N, C-alpha and C positions, 0 to 999 in steps of 0.2 A: 690712237690707231696703231696697229702693229705694222711694222715695215715689212715689205715683201722679202721673203727669204730666197736665196739662190739655190739652196739645197732641198727645196720642196717641203720644208718643215711646217709651212703655213697650211692650215686646213680651214676652208670656208664651210661653216655649218649653218643649217637652218632648222628651225622648229616651227611646225605648223600647228597653230591653235585653232581648232574648228569646233563646230557643234553638230556632231553626226546625227543624222535622222534615224530614229530608232526603227530597226527592221526594214530599212529601205536602202539596201546596198547599191542599187544602180544609181540612185541620186548621190550617194556618198562617193561612189567611184568617180563620177563626173567632177566632184569637188577636188578629189585627189589629183586627177589629171590636170586640172586648171592650176593648182598650186605647184605641181611639179614643173609646169611651164614657167611659172613666175620665178621659181627657184633657179631654173636654168638661166634666165635672163639676168639674175643677180649674182651669177657665178658660184652658186652653192655646189659643194662637192658631196655633202652628206646631209640628208634631210630626214627628219623623224616626225611621224604623226602620233597622235595619242593611242592609248590602249583601245582595242576593238574599234578602231576608227572607221572601218568599213560597215559596221553594223549598229553602232550604239552599244551602250553598256548593259542595260537590264534586259538582255536578250536571251537569258538562259532557257526559259520555257519554250523558246522558238528555235532552239539549236538546230533541229533537223531542217527547218525551213531556210535558214540563212547560212548554214555551214558550207564551206567549200574546201576542196583539197588544195594543197600547197602549189600544185601545178595547174590549177583551174584556169579557164579562159580569162577571168577577171584579174588574177595575179599576173598572168602572162601579158595582158594588155598594159598593166602598170609597168611591168618589167621592160616592155618594149619602149615605153615612154621615158624610162629612166636611162636615157642615153648620156653617159658621161658622169652620172652621179649615183651614189648609193642612196636608196630610199627605204626607210623602215616603216612598215604598214601593219596595223593591228587588225586581226580578223578571227572569226570562229573557224577553226580548222577541223575538218574531219580526217582523222588518221586511219590507220589500218584497224580492222576489226570493229568498225563503227564506233570508234572512240572520238570524243569531241574535246578540243583544247582551246584555251585562251592563248593565242599565239601571236607573235610578231615575226614577220618575214622581212629580210633585207634583200632587195632586188638591185641588180646592177647590169646595165648593158644587155638587157633581154634575158637575163638568167637569174636564178635564185642563188644568192651568195651565202645566206645564213638563215637559220630558223631557231627561235627560242620559244619554248612552251612554258607558260607561267608555272612556277614551282610552289609558291605560297598562295593558295586560293583563299581569298578573304571570305570567311564565313563567320561573321560576328557583326554586332550592331544591326544595321539594315542591309547587310551584304550577305549574299547567298551563293557565292560562286561554287562552293564545294558540293552543292546539290546537282550541278549541271556540267561541270568540267572535269576532265581527267587531269592528273598532276604530271607536270614535266619532270625530267630526271637529271638534267645536266646543266652545268654552268660552263660555257665555252667562250671562245673569242673568234673574231674574224678580222681579216686585213681590210682596212679602208684604203690606205696607201702607205707605203714605207715612209716614216717609221710608225704610223698610227695603227694601232690595233684596238678594235672596239669590243665591248661586251654589252649584252642587253639584260636588264632585270625589269620585270613588269610590275609596277605598282607595289603591292604588298611584298614582293620579293625583296625590295629595298629595305624593308623593316626587319629583315633577318640579317644582322651584321655579318654572319658567317658567309653569306652569299656574296656580299661586296668584297669581303676578304678573299674569297676564292677567285673572283674576277681579277683582282690585283695579282694574285699568285700565278694565274694563267697568262699573265703578260698584258692585260688590258691597260691601255694608256688613255682610254676614253670610255665613259660609261653612258649608255643610252637608257633613259628611264621613261618609257611611255606609261602614262597613268590615267586613271579616271577618278579623281579625288573630289568628293562632295563635302560641302561644309558640314552637313549634318549626318554623315554616314555612321559615325561611331557613337556620338553623344555630345551633349553641350559642354561636358567637362573637358573634352579633348578637342583641341584646335588643330584641324588638319592643315590649315593654312600655315600656322606657326610651326607645326611639326615638319612640314616639307622644307621650310626655310632652314631649320636646324639640321635636318638630315642631309640636304644637298650641300650646304656650305661646309658641314663638318666632314663628310666623307671626301669631298673634293680636296680639302686641306689635308686630311689625315693621310690620304694615299697619293697626293699630288696628281690627281686624276680629274680632268675636266668632266663635267656632267651636263648632258642635254636632257632637260625635263620637259616632256610634252604632255600638258594637261588639256582638258576640253572645257567648254563653257556650255551654258544652257541647262535645261532641267529634263529629268525623266522620272516618271512616277513620283516618288517622294524624295528624290535626290536633286540637290542643287549644286552644280559644278562651278568652281571658282576661278578657273583659268590660271593666270600668272605663270604661264610657261616661261622657261628661262634657259640661259646658258651660264654655267658657273665655271670659273677658271680654276687652275690647279692650286691656287693659294686660298680658295674659298671665296673669291670675289665674284660678284654678279656682273657678267659682261653684257647681258641683254635680258630684258624681261617684258613679257606681253602684259596687256591689261587684264582686268578681271571679268570683262563682259563683252569682248569683241573677237571676231574671227580675224586672225592676222598671221603673217609670216614674219618671224624675227630672225635675224642673222647675226653672226659674229665670226671673227677670225681667231683661230687658236694657233698658238706658236709653240712648237715642240720644245724649243729652247726653254720656255717657262716651265714645262713639265720636268725637264732635266734639272733646272735650278731647284724646283720644289722638292724633288725626290733626293737631291743631294743634301739639302738643308734639313729635311725631315724624312729619314730613310726608313719609313714604315715597311715598305715592301721588302727592302733589302734585309731588314732585321727580323722579319717574320720567322718564327721558329716552328715550322710546320711539323717537324718530328715530335716536338713537345706537345703540340695540340693533338696530334693523332694518338700519342701515348696516353694522354689524359682522357680522351674520348673512349679508348679501349678500357681504361681503368674503371670508368663509370659503368661499363658493362651494359650499355643499352638502356638504362633508365635515367630519367631526368630527376635530379635531386642532389643531395649533398653526398659527394663521394666518401667512401669509408676513410677514416683517419689512419694515417700511417703510424705505426708504432715507432717510438723513439727509444734509443738506448740510454 
């Protein structure tokens, strides 16, 4: 157990693993409110729910029926309940010009603190997000409390290493990953369960950045979700993990001193050569392939 810090470096985090009811946001809202109250009683300061936690996952064809705006009464009710803690909630967002997004909003003390729109829309295997959602445009960060700064990447976003890299360069010291990962989403040759083990532990260690992974359980249409939500520490160690088949709230305490130690010993963020990366991207000139060979003298 981590000793309590006098300088506020300890952050109490919670991950809510639930089975959202497909297309029934009112029922899901009630579940969210109940878990928020549980988290308060357990001293949680930052709580994360899975991707599209208010609607269920395979909701694309019903976007217009379940979409809400970021300042909707439902979000405001959740924000009002989030007294003293940051809460990350997934929903179908209707933005300007009748555009629909797979979004996660962070609410705190009655207000919206941050919004992330999914960047990599999974449209492969049994997944069809690209047919129904608009694409987000930004990787940004938000303050949880000094010195903790969070960033959010939703599910397939995490499978683009450049986005995790950008989160680190923007100053994130904590990565929130709401996902909806199904055992059979991509194919039998690819293990989503093993894949997320590797991704979360590797990224956390590589960037000295704790990761909160919120997956769901249950089934929808032809997808079976496998749970195992978790909190991973800055050395890639699993601090807490949920089961594969039950709704539960897991908690852990993160110590910023461990982030400092990890980043001193493996200074990936410090040694990132962004100028080189940008120069090489410009040299490729917009196409994906093998860059032209430089001439040698």
